[in-house]
ChimeraX commands (.cxc) that place a marker at each C-alpha (Angstrom):
marker #1 position 104.36,105.03,144.49 radius 0.5
marker #1 position 108.26,104.33,144.62 radius 0.5
marker #1 position 109.77,101.46,142.95 radius 0.5
marker #1 position 111.82,98.52,143.88 radius 0.5
marker #1 position 115.09,100.40,142.67 radius 0.5
marker #1 position 114.24,103.42,144.28 radius 0.5
marker #1 position 113.40,101.30,147.97 radius 0.5
marker #1 position 116.81,99.49,147.57 radius 0.5
marker #1 position 119.05,102.38,147.71 radius 0.5
marker #1 position 117.33,103.79,150.20 radius 0.5
marker #1 position 120.58,103.96,152.75 radius 0.5
marker #1 position 122.06,101.33,151.42 radius 0.5
marker #1 position 125.31,103.23,150.35 radius 0.5
marker #1 position 127.54,101.82,152.77 radius 0.5
marker #1 position 126.09,98.35,152.44 radius 0.5
marker #1 position 126.16,98.90,148.46 radius 0.5
marker #1 position 130.01,99.79,148.92 radius 0.5
marker #1 position 130.96,96.32,150.47 radius 0.5
marker #1 position 128.74,93.99,147.94 radius 0.5
marker #1 position 131.27,91.13,145.95 radius 0.5
marker #1 position 129.52,93.20,142.68 radius 0.5
marker #1 position 131.49,96.37,143.40 radius 0.5
marker #1 position 135.12,95.01,144.07 radius 0.5
marker #1 position 136.27,95.44,140.48 radius 0.5
marker #1 position 136.23,99.08,140.57 radius 0.5
marker #1 position 140.17,99.98,139.52 radius 0.5
marker #1 position 140.85,96.80,136.91 radius 0.5
marker #1 position 136.90,98.58,135.10 radius 0.5
marker #1 position 138.97,101.78,135.09 radius 0.5
marker #1 position 142.23,100.64,133.57 radius 0.5
marker #1 position 139.41,99.25,130.51 radius 0.5
marker #1 position 138.10,102.78,130.46 radius 0.5
marker #1 position 141.46,104.29,130.52 radius 0.5
marker #1 position 142.24,102.15,127.89 radius 0.5
marker #1 position 139.63,103.10,125.98 radius 0.5
marker #1 position 139.92,106.20,125.44 radius 0.5
marker #1 position 143.80,106.08,125.13 radius 0.5
marker #1 position 144.56,107.66,128.53 radius 0.5
marker #1 position 143.63,111.06,126.97 radius 0.5
marker #1 position 142.29,113.61,129.70 radius 0.5
marker #1 position 140.64,116.22,128.10 radius 0.5
marker #1 position 138.02,113.77,127.07 radius 0.5
marker #1 position 134.76,114.30,129.14 radius 0.5
marker #1 position 133.18,111.86,131.15 radius 0.5
marker #1 position 129.61,111.01,131.98 radius 0.5
marker #1 position 128.78,108.43,134.49 radius 0.5
marker #1 position 125.07,107.52,134.57 radius 0.5
marker #1 position 123.36,105.47,137.58 radius 0.5
marker #1 position 126.87,106.23,139.21 radius 0.5
marker #1 position 125.61,105.16,142.40 radius 0.5
marker #1 position 128.22,106.25,145.12 radius 0.5
marker #1 position 130.64,107.23,142.79 radius 0.5
marker #1 position 132.54,104.37,142.62 radius 0.5
marker #1 position 134.30,104.65,138.96 radius 0.5
marker #1 position 133.79,108.41,138.84 radius 0.5
marker #1 position 135.81,109.42,142.31 radius 0.5
marker #1 position 138.41,106.25,140.40 radius 0.5
marker #1 position 138.42,108.14,137.30 radius 0.5
marker #1 position 138.87,111.82,138.92 radius 0.5
marker #1 position 141.48,110.36,141.02 radius 0.5
marker #1 position 143.18,109.05,137.71 radius 0.5
marker #1 position 143.08,112.87,136.41 radius 0.5
marker #1 position 139.74,112.67,134.45 radius 0.5
marker #1 position 136.73,115.58,134.17 radius 0.5
marker #1 position 133.79,113.58,135.75 radius 0.5
marker #1 position 129.97,114.29,135.93 radius 0.5
marker #1 position 128.02,111.71,137.57 radius 0.5
marker #1 position 124.82,111.49,137.94 radius 0.5
marker #1 position 122.08,109.11,139.98 radius 0.5
marker #1 position 118.17,108.84,140.78 radius 0.5
marker #1 position 119.09,108.11,144.50 radius 0.5
marker #1 position 120.10,110.94,146.69 radius 0.5
marker #1 position 121.62,108.29,149.86 radius 0.5
marker #1 position 123.76,107.32,147.22 radius 0.5
marker #1 position 124.76,110.29,145.81 radius 0.5
marker #1 position 125.74,111.70,149.46 radius 0.5
marker #1 position 128.00,108.85,150.00 radius 0.5
marker #1 position 129.45,109.46,146.61 radius 0.5
marker #1 position 130.03,113.43,147.67 radius 0.5
marker #1 position 131.46,112.03,151.28 radius 0.5
marker #1 position 133.96,109.73,149.58 radius 0.5
marker #1 position 134.86,112.24,147.15 radius 0.5
marker #1 position 135.70,114.99,150.43 radius 0.5
marker #1 position 137.35,112.21,151.82 radius 0.5
marker #1 position 139.80,112.35,149.12 radius 0.5
marker #1 position 139.50,116.16,148.16 radius 0.5
marker #1 position 139.00,115.44,145.20 radius 0.5
marker #1 position 136.91,117.42,143.16 radius 0.5
marker #1 position 133.61,115.62,141.86 radius 0.5
marker #1 position 130.75,116.78,140.36 radius 0.5
marker #1 position 128.08,115.04,141.21 radius 0.5
marker #1 position 124.36,115.24,140.52 radius 0.5
marker #1 position 120.40,114.17,141.39 radius 0.5
marker #1 position 119.04,113.23,137.60 radius 0.5
marker #1 position 116.66,110.65,136.44 radius 0.5
marker #1 position 118.48,109.11,133.58 radius 0.5
marker #1 position 114.93,108.67,131.43 radius 0.5
marker #1 position 114.31,112.41,131.29 radius 0.5
marker #1 position 116.98,114.17,128.60 radius 0.5
marker #1 position 119.98,116.45,130.83 radius 0.5
marker #1 position 123.19,116.85,128.31 radius 0.5
marker #1 position 123.16,117.79,124.55 radius 0.5
marker #1 position 126.78,116.61,122.98 radius 0.5
marker #1 position 128.68,117.31,126.00 radius 0.5
marker #1 position 130.90,114.52,126.48 radius 0.5
marker #1 position 133.10,112.17,124.76 radius 0.5
marker #1 position 132.31,109.59,126.32 radius 0.5
marker #1 position 129.26,107.81,128.66 radius 0.5
marker #1 position 129.52,105.14,130.79 radius 0.5
marker #1 position 126.52,102.80,132.78 radius 0.5
marker #1 position 128.25,100.17,134.46 radius 0.5
marker #1 position 126.25,97.05,136.62 radius 0.5
marker #1 position 123.20,98.48,135.40 radius 0.5
marker #1 position 123.05,102.08,136.49 radius 0.5
marker #1 position 119.62,102.55,135.18 radius 0.5
marker #1 position 119.43,100.71,132.25 radius 0.5
marker #1 position 117.32,97.36,132.54 radius 0.5
marker #1 position 115.74,98.33,135.97 radius 0.5
marker #1 position 113.54,100.15,134.77 radius 0.5
marker #1 position 109.55,98.66,134.71 radius 0.5
marker #1 position 109.17,99.30,131.23 radius 0.5
marker #1 position 111.09,99.10,127.24 radius 0.5
marker #1 position 110.45,102.23,126.24 radius 0.5
marker #1 position 111.93,103.69,130.21 radius 0.5
marker #1 position 115.11,101.47,128.99 radius 0.5
marker #1 position 115.20,102.81,125.75 radius 0.5
marker #1 position 115.07,106.53,127.06 radius 0.5
marker #1 position 117.63,106.44,129.17 radius 0.5
marker #1 position 120.30,104.71,126.16 radius 0.5
marker #1 position 118.39,107.74,123.79 radius 0.5
marker #1 position 119.58,109.96,126.70 radius 0.5
marker #1 position 122.82,109.02,127.46 radius 0.5
marker #1 position 123.27,108.86,123.18 radius 0.5
marker #1 position 122.09,112.49,123.10 radius 0.5
marker #1 position 124.60,113.46,125.87 radius 0.5
marker #1 position 127.60,112.26,123.39 radius 0.5
marker #1 position 129.41,114.86,121.22 radius 0.5
marker #1 position 129.45,113.27,117.32 radius 0.5
marker #1 position 132.31,111.22,117.57 radius 0.5
marker #1 position 131.44,110.22,120.79 radius 0.5
marker #1 position 131.28,106.02,122.92 radius 0.5
marker #1 position 128.82,104.24,125.38 radius 0.5
marker #1 position 130.03,101.74,127.34 radius 0.5
marker #1 position 128.02,99.98,129.66 radius 0.5
marker #1 position 126.82,96.45,131.01 radius 0.5
marker #1 position 123.19,94.92,131.12 radius 0.5
marker #1 position 122.01,91.11,132.01 radius 0.5
marker #1 position 122.50,88.94,128.92 radius 0.5
marker #1 position 119.13,87.19,127.67 radius 0.5
marker #1 position 121.35,84.19,126.40 radius 0.5
marker #1 position 122.32,82.97,129.66 radius 0.5
marker #1 position 118.74,81.90,131.00 radius 0.5
marker #1 position 117.85,79.67,127.74 radius 0.5
marker #1 position 120.81,77.80,129.18 radius 0.5
marker #1 position 120.76,78.12,132.99 radius 0.5
marker #1 position 118.29,78.20,135.32 radius 0.5
marker #1 position 118.53,81.89,136.83 radius 0.5
marker #1 position 116.59,80.82,140.09 radius 0.5
marker #1 position 119.52,78.26,140.94 radius 0.5
marker #1 position 122.63,80.94,139.88 radius 0.5
marker #1 position 120.60,83.89,142.20 radius 0.5
marker #1 position 120.01,81.55,145.10 radius 0.5
marker #1 position 123.50,80.48,144.86 radius 0.5
marker #1 position 124.61,84.86,145.24 radius 0.5
marker #1 position 124.81,86.17,148.82 radius 0.5
marker #1 position 125.96,89.20,149.18 radius 0.5
marker #1 position 128.94,90.52,152.38 radius 0.5
marker #1 position 125.22,91.31,154.38 radius 0.5
marker #1 position 123.23,88.40,153.51 radius 0.5
marker #1 position 120.78,89.20,150.79 radius 0.5
marker #1 position 118.73,85.99,150.27 radius 0.5
marker #1 position 116.95,85.73,146.72 radius 0.5
marker #1 position 113.19,83.90,146.61 radius 0.5
marker #1 position 110.24,83.42,144.41 radius 0.5
marker #1 position 112.61,84.00,142.01 radius 0.5
marker #1 position 110.42,83.47,137.65 radius 0.5
marker #1 position 111.96,84.35,134.70 radius 0.5
marker #1 position 109.16,84.82,131.52 radius 0.5
marker #1 position 110.60,84.07,128.40 radius 0.5
marker #1 position 108.60,86.11,126.12 radius 0.5
marker #1 position 109.64,89.09,128.08 radius 0.5
marker #1 position 112.77,88.41,129.40 radius 0.5
marker #1 position 112.37,89.75,132.58 radius 0.5
marker #1 position 113.06,87.94,135.87 radius 0.5
marker #1 position 111.44,88.54,139.03 radius 0.5
marker #1 position 112.03,88.28,143.00 radius 0.5
marker #1 position 111.87,88.70,146.16 radius 0.5
marker #1 position 115.02,89.65,147.91 radius 0.5
marker #1 position 115.32,90.22,151.71 radius 0.5
marker #1 position 118.06,91.99,152.83 radius 0.5
marker #1 position 119.33,94.53,155.35 radius 0.5
marker #1 position 119.35,98.21,154.96 radius 0.5
marker #1 position 123.07,100.56,156.56 radius 0.5
marker #1 position 121.21,100.63,160.04 radius 0.5
marker #1 position 120.19,96.90,160.01 radius 0.5
marker #1 position 116.90,97.79,159.23 radius 0.5
marker #1 position 115.59,93.91,157.70 radius 0.5
marker #1 position 113.86,94.89,154.16 radius 0.5
marker #1 position 111.89,92.63,151.49 radius 0.5
marker #1 position 111.38,93.92,147.79 radius 0.5
marker #1 position 110.08,92.50,144.98 radius 0.5
marker #1 position 112.28,93.31,142.63 radius 0.5
marker #1 position 111.26,93.12,138.24 radius 0.5
marker #1 position 114.43,93.25,136.03 radius 0.5
marker #1 position 114.67,92.53,132.01 radius 0.5
marker #1 position 117.70,90.95,130.28 radius 0.5
marker #1 position 118.56,91.52,126.95 radius 0.5
marker #1 position 119.77,89.39,124.30 radius 0.5
marker #1 position 122.62,90.85,121.94 radius 0.5
marker #1 position 120.84,91.11,118.87 radius 0.5
marker #1 position 118.29,93.38,120.43 radius 0.5
marker #1 position 121.22,95.86,121.88 radius 0.5
marker #1 position 122.74,96.02,118.54 radius 0.5
marker #1 position 119.63,96.96,117.07 radius 0.5
marker #1 position 118.21,99.56,119.55 radius 0.5
marker #1 position 121.95,100.59,119.10 radius 0.5
marker #1 position 121.91,101.57,115.57 radius 0.5
marker #1 position 118.16,102.84,115.68 radius 0.5
marker #1 position 120.50,105.15,118.11 radius 0.5
marker #1 position 122.80,106.57,115.38 radius 0.5
marker #1 position 125.24,104.42,116.85 radius 0.5
marker #1 position 128.22,102.74,113.96 radius 0.5
marker #1 position 130.64,100.44,115.80 radius 0.5
marker #1 position 129.26,98.30,118.17 radius 0.5
marker #1 position 131.02,95.25,120.03 radius 0.5
marker #1 position 129.34,92.98,122.87 radius 0.5
marker #1 position 131.25,91.11,124.80 radius 0.5
marker #1 position 130.78,88.75,127.92 radius 0.5
marker #1 position 132.03,91.01,131.20 radius 0.5
marker #1 position 133.72,90.03,133.67 radius 0.5
marker #1 position 134.40,91.90,137.09 radius 0.5
marker #1 position 136.89,93.81,137.18 radius 0.5
marker #1 position 138.90,92.58,134.00 radius 0.5
marker #1 position 136.63,93.91,131.31 radius 0.5
marker #1 position 138.18,92.85,127.79 radius 0.5
marker #1 position 137.07,93.31,124.22 radius 0.5
marker #1 position 138.74,89.64,124.06 radius 0.5
marker #1 position 136.13,88.38,125.95 radius 0.5
marker #1 position 134.21,86.54,123.62 radius 0.5
marker #1 position 129.98,86.78,124.56 radius 0.5
marker #1 position 128.84,83.06,126.00 radius 0.5
marker #1 position 125.56,81.85,126.85 radius 0.5
marker #1 position 127.67,81.04,130.55 radius 0.5
marker #1 position 127.86,85.32,130.52 radius 0.5
marker #1 position 125.45,86.59,133.61 radius 0.5
marker #1 position 125.99,90.01,131.84 radius 0.5
marker #1 position 127.42,91.26,128.93 radius 0.5
marker #1 position 129.76,94.87,127.42 radius 0.5
marker #1 position 128.45,96.49,125.44 radius 0.5
marker #1 position 131.15,99.32,123.39 radius 0.5
marker #1 position 129.21,101.53,120.80 radius 0.5
marker #1 position 130.08,104.68,119.08 radius 0.5
marker #1 position 128.58,107.19,117.06 radius 0.5
marker link #1:1,2 radius 0.2
marker link #1:2,3 radius 0.2
marker link #1:3,4 radius 0.2
marker link #1:4,5 radius 0.2
marker link #1:5,6 radius 0.2
marker link #1:6,7 radius 0.2
marker link #1:7,8 radius 0.2
marker link #1:8,9 radius 0.2
marker link #1:9,10 radius 0.2
marker link #1:10,11 radius 0.2
marker link #1:11,12 radius 0.2
marker link #1:12,13 radius 0.2
marker link #1:13,14 radius 0.2
marker link #1:14,15 radius 0.2
marker link #1:15,16 radius 0.2
marker link #1:16,17 radius 0.2
marker link #1:17,18 radius 0.2
marker link #1:18,19 radius 0.2
marker link #1:19,20 radius 0.2
marker link #1:20,21 radius 0.2
marker link #1:21,22 radius 0.2
marker link #1:22,23 radius 0.2
marker link #1:23,24 radius 0.2
marker link #1:24,25 radius 0.2
marker link #1:25,26 radius 0.2
marker link #1:26,27 radius 0.2
marker link #1:27,28 radius 0.2
marker link #1:28,29 radius 0.2
marker link #1:29,30 radius 0.2
marker link #1:30,31 radius 0.2
marker link #1:31,32 radius 0.2
marker link #1:32,33 radius 0.2
marker link #1:33,34 radius 0.2
marker link #1:34,35 radius 0.2
marker link #1:35,36 radius 0.2
marker link #1:36,37 radius 0.2
marker link #1:37,38 radius 0.2
marker link #1:38,39 radius 0.2
marker link #1:39,40 radius 0.2
marker link #1:40,41 radius 0.2
marker link #1:41,42 radius 0.2
marker link #1:42,43 radius 0.2
marker link #1:43,44 radius 0.2
marker link #1:44,45 radius 0.2
marker link #1:45,46 radius 0.2
marker link #1:46,47 radius 0.2
marker link #1:47,48 radius 0.2
marker link #1:48,49 radius 0.2
marker link #1:49,50 radius 0.2
marker link #1:50,51 radius 0.2
marker link #1:51,52 radius 0.2
marker link #1:52,53 radius 0.2
marker link #1:53,54 radius 0.2
marker link #1:54,55 radius 0.2
marker link #1:55,56 radius 0.2
marker link #1:56,57 radius 0.2
marker link #1:57,58 radius 0.2
marker link #1:58,59 radius 0.2
marker link #1:59,60 radius 0.2
marker link #1:60,61 radius 0.2
marker link #1:61,62 radius 0.2
marker link #1:62,63 radius 0.2
marker link #1:63,64 radius 0.2
marker link #1:64,65 radius 0.2
marker link #1:65,66 radius 0.2
marker link #1:66,67 radius 0.2
marker link #1:67,68 radius 0.2
marker link #1:68,69 radius 0.2
marker link #1:69,70 radius 0.2
marker link #1:70,71 radius 0.2
marker link #1:71,72 radius 0.2
marker link #1:72,73 radius 0.2
marker link #1:73,74 radius 0.2
marker link #1:74,75 radius 0.2
marker link #1:75,76 radius 0.2
marker link #1:76,77 radius 0.2
marker link #1:77,78 radius 0.2
marker link #1:78,79 radius 0.2
marker link #1:79,80 radius 0.2
marker link #1:80,81 radius 0.2
marker link #1:81,82 radius 0.2
marker link #1:82,83 radius 0.2
marker link #1:83,84 radius 0.2
marker link #1:84,85 radius 0.2
marker link #1:85,86 radius 0.2
marker link #1:86,87 radius 0.2
marker link #1:87,88 radius 0.2
marker link #1:88,89 radius 0.2
marker link #1:89,90 radius 0.2
marker link #1:90,91 radius 0.2
marker link #1:91,92 radius 0.2
marker link #1:92,93 radius 0.2
marker link #1:93,94 radius 0.2
marker link #1:94,95 radius 0.2
marker link #1:95,96 radius 0.2
marker link #1:96,97 radius 0.2
marker link #1:97,98 radius 0.2
marker link #1:98,99 radius 0.2
marker link #1:99,100 radius 0.2
marker link #1:100,101 radius 0.2
marker link #1:101,102 radius 0.2
marker link #1:102,103 radius 0.2
marker link #1:103,104 radius 0.2
marker link #1:104,105 radius 0.2
marker link #1:105,106 radius 0.2
marker link #1:106,107 radius 0.2
marker link #1:107,108 radius 0.2
marker link #1:108,109 radius 0.2
marker link #1:109,110 radius 0.2
marker link #1:110,111 radius 0.2
marker link #1:111,112 radius 0.2
marker link #1:112,113 radius 0.2
marker link #1:113,114 radius 0.2
marker link #1:114,115 radius 0.2
marker link #1:115,116 radius 0.2
marker link #1:116,117 radius 0.2
marker link #1:117,118 radius 0.2
marker link #1:118,119 radius 0.2
marker link #1:119,120 radius 0.2
marker link #1:120,121 radius 0.2
marker link #1:121,122 radius 0.2
marker link #1:122,123 radius 0.2
marker link #1:123,124 radius 0.2
marker link #1:124,125 radius 0.2
marker link #1:125,126 radius 0.2
marker link #1:126,127 radius 0.2
marker link #1:127,128 radius 0.2
marker link #1:128,129 radius 0.2
marker link #1:129,130 radius 0.2
marker link #1:130,131 radius 0.2
marker link #1:131,132 radius 0.2
marker link #1:132,133 radius 0.2
marker link #1:133,134 radius 0.2
marker link #1:134,135 radius 0.2
marker link #1:135,136 radius 0.2
marker link #1:136,137 radius 0.2
marker link #1:137,138 radius 0.2
marker link #1:138,139 radius 0.2
marker link #1:139,140 radius 0.2
marker link #1:140,141 radius 0.2
marker link #1:141,142 radius 0.2
marker link #1:142,143 radius 0.2
marker link #1:143,144 radius 0.2
marker link #1:144,145 radius 0.2
marker link #1:145,146 radius 0.2
marker link #1:146,147 radius 0.2
marker link #1:147,148 radius 0.2
marker link #1:148,149 radius 0.2
marker link #1:149,150 radius 0.2
marker link #1:150,151 radius 0.2
marker link #1:151,152 radius 0.2
marker link #1:152,153 radius 0.2
marker link #1:153,154 radius 0.2
marker link #1:154,155 radius 0.2
marker link #1:155,156 radius 0.2
marker link #1:156,157 radius 0.2
marker link #1:157,158 radius 0.2
marker link #1:158,159 radius 0.2
marker link #1:159,160 radius 0.2
marker link #1:160,161 radius 0.2
marker link #1:161,162 radius 0.2
marker link #1:162,163 radius 0.2
marker link #1:163,164 radius 0.2
marker link #1:164,165 radius 0.2
marker link #1:165,166 radius 0.2
marker link #1:166,167 radius 0.2
marker link #1:167,168 radius 0.2
marker link #1:168,169 radius 0.2
marker link #1:169,170 radius 0.2
marker link #1:170,171 radius 0.2
marker link #1:171,172 radius 0.2
marker link #1:172,173 radius 0.2
marker link #1:173,174 radius 0.2
marker link #1:174,175 radius 0.2
marker link #1:175,176 radius 0.2
marker link #1:176,177 radius 0.2
marker link #1:177,178 radius 0.2
marker link #1:178,179 radius 0.2
marker link #1:179,180 radius 0.2
marker link #1:180,181 radius 0.2
marker link #1:181,182 radius 0.2
marker link #1:182,183 radius 0.2
marker link #1:183,184 radius 0.2
marker link #1:184,185 radius 0.2
marker link #1:185,186 radius 0.2
marker link #1:186,187 radius 0.2
marker link #1:187,188 radius 0.2
marker link #1:188,189 radius 0.2
marker link #1:189,190 radius 0.2
marker link #1:190,191 radius 0.2
marker link #1:191,192 radius 0.2
marker link #1:192,193 radius 0.2
marker link #1:193,194 radius 0.2
marker link #1:194,195 radius 0.2
marker link #1:195,196 radius 0.2
marker link #1:196,197 radius 0.2
marker link #1:197,198 radius 0.2
marker link #1:198,199 radius 0.2
marker link #1:199,200 radius 0.2
marker link #1:200,201 radius 0.2
marker link #1:201,202 radius 0.2
marker link #1:202,203 radius 0.2
marker link #1:203,204 radius 0.2
marker link #1:204,205 radius 0.2
marker link #1:205,206 radius 0.2
marker link #1:206,207 radius 0.2
marker link #1:207,208 radius 0.2
marker link #1:208,209 radius 0.2
marker link #1:209,210 radius 0.2
marker link #1:210,211 radius 0.2
marker link #1:211,212 radius 0.2
marker link #1:212,213 radius 0.2
marker link #1:213,214 radius 0.2
marker link #1:214,215 radius 0.2
marker link #1:215,216 radius 0.2
marker link #1:216,217 radius 0.2
marker link #1:217,218 radius 0.2
marker link #1:218,219 radius 0.2
marker link #1:219,220 radius 0.2
marker link #1:220,221 radius 0.2
marker link #1:221,222 radius 0.2
marker link #1:222,223 radius 0.2
marker link #1:223,224 radius 0.2
marker link #1:224,225 radius 0.2
marker link #1:225,226 radius 0.2
marker link #1:226,227 radius 0.2
marker link #1:227,228 radius 0.2
marker link #1:228,229 radius 0.2
marker link #1:229,230 radius 0.2
marker link #1:230,231 radius 0.2
marker link #1:231,232 radius 0.2
marker link #1:232,233 radius 0.2
marker link #1:233,234 radius 0.2
marker link #1:234,235 radius 0.2
marker link #1:235,236 radius 0.2
marker link #1:236,237 radius 0.2
marker link #1:237,238 radius 0.2
marker link #1:238,239 radius 0.2
marker link #1:239,240 radius 0.2
marker link #1:240,241 radius 0.2
marker link #1:241,242 radius 0.2
marker link #1:242,243 radius 0.2
marker link #1:243,244 radius 0.2
marker link #1:244,245 radius 0.2
marker link #1:245,246 radius 0.2
marker link #1:246,247 radius 0.2
marker link #1:247,248 radius 0.2
marker link #1:248,249 radius 0.2
marker link #1:249,250 radius 0.2
marker link #1:250,251 radius 0.2
marker link #1:251,252 radius 0.2
marker link #1:252,253 radius 0.2
view
């Protein structure tokens, strides 16, 4: 049976690129460049690359990037965009839960819930982190964002989501948050690229900073920083608070 995230990203690529949360790509890539010192010899892995927005922006800036995603539809759009810009980008169809690379990359990025936190079990989410860690060279770095479990402890997730409407009018209903599992469930109504209306039962995992810290330490990361995540304006100066819906994680081996 196909999971909700597989259904969501089927024939949704053009609509996805219009979402409000995809509009900070250039600023986010500025941060990524800063984190690797502008060294264009660094090999970058983009996990859950979607329509390739970060990969393509980084390739434009002269970096070698391999991007992979579970969605063939999203990848098709990524290849189209790269072709339109005459860029050579390496996009592959892969499942982040499965091991694919070993010690090949200087940096792995996994932004905007690129797989991690979308999975139906904690074991699957951990497998994604482990495979990302394994793909890195000995001194490699992992940068990713994930949902911040501190937010729903102080705010209503229901109120937050019902106030969010994307460019094409997606609506969220039947929103619940389980404090025992840190899982939010909701029913999302939206239209795909052809205007077909869809309804999906979504299920996402929020993570506490302490959980992330422990998981990454267990995978051999030595320097771990957890910060607030602001659209298009990632910064190590942005202290994580209960007001942040997402957190930015930077881990170094």
